[in-house]
C-alpha positions in Angstrom: -23.6 20.6 -74.2 -24.2 18.5 -71.8 -20.3 17.3 -71.7 -19.5 20.6 -71.7 -21.5 21.5 -68.6 -19.5 18.2 -66.8 -16.2 19.4 -67.4 -16.9 22.3 -66.0 -18.6 20.8 -63.4 -15.1 18.5 -63.2 -12.5 21.8 -63.1 -13.9 23.5 -60.7 -14.5 20.4 -58.2 -10.9 19.8 -58.7 -10.3 23.5 -58.1 -12.1 23.1 -54.8 -10.3 20.0 -54.1 -6.8 21.4 -54.7 -7.5 24.2 -52.4 -9.2 21.9 -49.5 -6.1 20.0 -49.4 -3.9 23.3 -49.6 -5.8 24.3 -46.4 -5.2 20.9 -44.8 -1.6 21.1 -45.4 -1.1 24.5 -44.0 -3.2 23.5 -41.3 -1.1 20.4 -40.4 1.9 23.1 -40.4 0.6 25.1 -38.2 -0.9 22.5 -36.0 2.9 20.9 -35.8 4.6 24.4 -35.2 1.7 25.1 -32.4 2.7 21.2 -31.3 6.6 22.3 -31.1 6.0 25.3 -28.9 3.8 23.7 -26.7 6.2 20.9 -26.2 8.8 23.9 -25.9 6.7 25.7 -23.0 6.0 22.2 -21.2 9.6 21.4 -20.7 10.7 25.1 -20.0 7.7 25.0 -17.5 8.7 21.4 -15.9 12.7 22.9 -15.9 11.5 25.8 -14.0 9.7 24.3 -11.6 12.3 21.5 -10.8 14.7 24.4 -10.6 12.8 26.5 -7.9 12.2 23.1 -6.2 15.7 22.2 -5.6 16.8 26.0 -4.4 14.1 26.0 -2.0 15.1 22.6 -0.7 18.3 23.4 -0.2 17.7 26.9 1.4 15.9 27.6 4.7 12.2 29.5 3.7 11.8 32.4 5.9 9.0 32.1 7.8 6.8 35.2 8.5 8.5 37.4 11.3 8.3 40.5 13.4 10.8 43.1 12.6 13.6 42.3 15.0 13.1 46.7 15.2 9.4 45.6 17.1 11.2 43.3 19.5 10.6 43.3 23.2 14.9 43.8 24.0 14.2 44.7 27.8 14.5 41.2 29.2 17.0 40.1 26.6 20.2 37.9 28.1 22.9 36.8 25.5 25.1 35.4 28.4 23.2 32.2 27.8 24.1 31.5 24.2 28.0 33.5 24.8 28.7 31.3 27.6 28.3 28.3 25.3 30.0 29.4 22.5 32.4 30.2 24.8 32.7 26.8 25.8 31.6 27.7 29.7 32.0 24.0 31.0 30.5 25.1 34.3 27.8 26.6 32.2 27.3 23.6 30.3 27.3 20.8 33.3 23.3 21.2 34.1 22.7 21.4 30.2 21.6 19.3 27.6 24.5 18.7 24.9 24.8 16.9 22.1 27.6 15.4 20.0 27.3 15.0 16.2 29.9 12.8 14.6 30.3 13.2 11.2 33.0 11.8 8.5 34.7 15.1 9.3 34.8 14.8 12.9 32.8 16.1 15.7 30.5 18.9 17.0 29.6 19.0 20.1 26.2 21.2 20.9 24.7 22.9 23.8 20.4 22.8 23.7 18.2 25.8 25.1 15.5 24.2 26.3 14.7 27.5 28.1 13.9 29.2 24.9 13.1 26.4 22.6 11.0 23.7 24.6 9.2 22.0 22.0 12.2 22.4 19.4 14.8 21.0 22.0 12.1 18.0 23.2 11.4 17.1 19.5 15.6 16.9 18.5 16.5 15.0 21.6 13.4 12.7 20.9 14.6 12.2 17.3 18.2 11.5 18.6 17.3 8.9 21.0 15.6 7.0 18.1 18.6 7.3 16.1 16.9 9.2 13.5 19.8 10.9 11.9 22.2 8.4 12.1 23.9 7.7 8.9 22.3 10.5 7.1 23.9 13.1 4.9 24.4 16.6 4.3 21.5 18.1 2.6 23.1 21.7 1.9 26.0 24.0 2.2 24.8 27.7 1.4 27.6 30.3 0.4 29.4 29.8 3.3 26.7 30.9 5.5 25.4 27.7 7.0 25.3 24.1 6.2 21.9 22.4 6.4 20.9 18.5 7.5 18.4 17.0 9.2 17.0 13.5 7.2 16.9 10.5 7.9 19.4 7.6 6.3 16.9 7.1 3.5 16.8 11.4 2.5 13.2 11.4 4.5 12.1 14.1 7.1 10.7 13.2 10.1 7.0 13.8 9.9 6.6 16.0 13.3 6.4 19.4 12.8 5.9 22.4 15.2 5.5 25.8 15.1 8.5 28.2 15.4 9.9 29.7 18.6 11.4 33.1 18.3 13.4 34.4 21.5 15.3 37.6 21.5 18.3 35.5 23.3 19.1 33.3 20.6 20.8 35.0 17.4 22.1 33.3 14.6 25.5 33.9 15.7 28.5 32.0 14.6 27.9 28.5 15.4 24.2 28.8 16.1 21.9 26.0 15.3 18.2 26.4 13.6 15.5 24.5 12.8 14.4 24.5 9.3 10.6 23.7 8.0 8.9 23.5 4.2 5.5 25.2 6.2 5.9 28.8 6.6 6.1 29.6 10.7 7.2 26.2 11.0 10.1 23.4 11.7 10.7 19.9 11.1 13.5 17.8 11.6 16.0 19.6 9.9 18.6 21.9 11.0 21.2 24.0 10.0 24.2 25.3 11.7 25.3 28.8 11.0 28.9 29.5 9.6 31.6 32.5 11.1 30.0 35.4 9.6 31.7 39.0 9.5 29.2 41.9 8.9 30.7 44.3 6.2 31.6 48.1 8.0 28.4 49.5 5.9 25.8 46.7 7.3 26.9 47.5 10.5 26.9 50.8 10.3 23.3 50.4 8.9 22.0 48.1 12.1 23.4 51.0 14.2 21.7 53.7 12.6 18.1 51.8 12.6 15.9 54.0 14.8 12.4 54.4 15.4 11.0 57.6 16.7 14.2 58.8 16.8 15.9 56.1 18.9 18.1 53.3 18.2 16.2 50.2 17.6 18.8 47.5 18.4 20.8 47.6 22.0 24.2 48.5 21.9 25.3 45.1 23.7 23.2 43.3 21.0 25.7 45.3 18.2 28.8 44.5 19.6 28.2 41.0 20.0 27.3 41.2 15.8 30.8 43.0 15.6 32.9 40.8 18.0 31.7 37.2 17.1 29.9 37.5 13.3 26.4 37.2 12.8 24.0 36.1 9.5 22.1 39.1 10.5 19.4 38.0 7.3 18.7 34.8 9.5 17.5 36.7 12.1 13.5 36.6 13.2 13.1 34.1 10.6 13.9 30.8 12.4 13.6 28.7 15.7 17.5 29.0 17.2 17.4 26.0 19.9 21.6 25.6 20.1 24.9 26.5 19.7 28.6 25.0 18.7 30.4 25.0 21.6 33.3 26.9 20.3 36.1 24.7 21.7 35.1 21.5 20.5 33.4 21.9 17.0 34.2 24.7 14.8 37.1 22.9 13.1 34.5 20.3 11.8 31.5 23.5 11.1 34.8 25.0 9.0 36.3 21.6 7.4 32.2 21.1 6.1 32.1 24.7 4.8 34.5 24.5 2.7 33.2 21.4 0.9 32.6 22.7 -2.6 28.8 22.7 -3.2 27.1 23.5 -6.5 25.2 26.6 -7.4 21.9 25.4 -5.7 24.0 24.3 -2.5 24.3 20.4 -3.2 27.6 19.1 -1.7 29.9 18.0 -4.4 31.0 14.8 -2.0 28.8 12.9 0.2 29.3 14.0 3.8 27.8 11.7 6.7 26.4 12.3 9.8 27.3 8.9 11.3 25.3 9.4 14.4 24.2 12.0 16.7 24.2 11.4 20.4 23.0 12.8 24.0 25.9 13.4 26.9 
């Protein structure tokens, strides 16, 4: 009788142990599966984060802006930027001019301290200290612009300043804009706008913009957009502090823009900025 009871006990104990082992086996399988899923999620998150970081590092970040429809155009004067664009030597005589020497050729820039005094002063200071010498072009974005502005080691200058918007400076062909990672501010990086011809539909949309039944943008400005070309999506987001002189640099801008780039804008070949000097 005692032997029979022990036999029943050990059989139940064996059944319990078997069930417990099955439970542990299933638990291990579940944990292993969750580990694989968690690893996949972590890897996916890291990849997505790196991709976003690369994209935002190559493309100028748009700072909060006042809508261009809200600008006060009563004192707008486009003659200064257009004079530089057209290479008016008399106009350039008493103006700070910088020359960017690249492996593709030279680019001559007229600077506008009257419209962006802090940005121009910071740019000149970095040029004088040789900050940009032997650096590289960072990005080429869809034929719209190319970006540069680090030192030879790829470092951004720690000096940061608030953006300076001006109704007299626009992202026309050859305009030089300041870029920064922080919203509403810019650092040592800059970009140069390539020639952009607006589609007829976009030009028509700009001409039809109205507030209280009146045209929003002056006809003078729209005519310049149509004649010269403008990267209108950059309007109002950045400080534009310089202008490529059309007769002395657009061939180089064109050569850089035509260098193939990856999907995130990284040039497929090393484009060096040898030096930037003031005339």
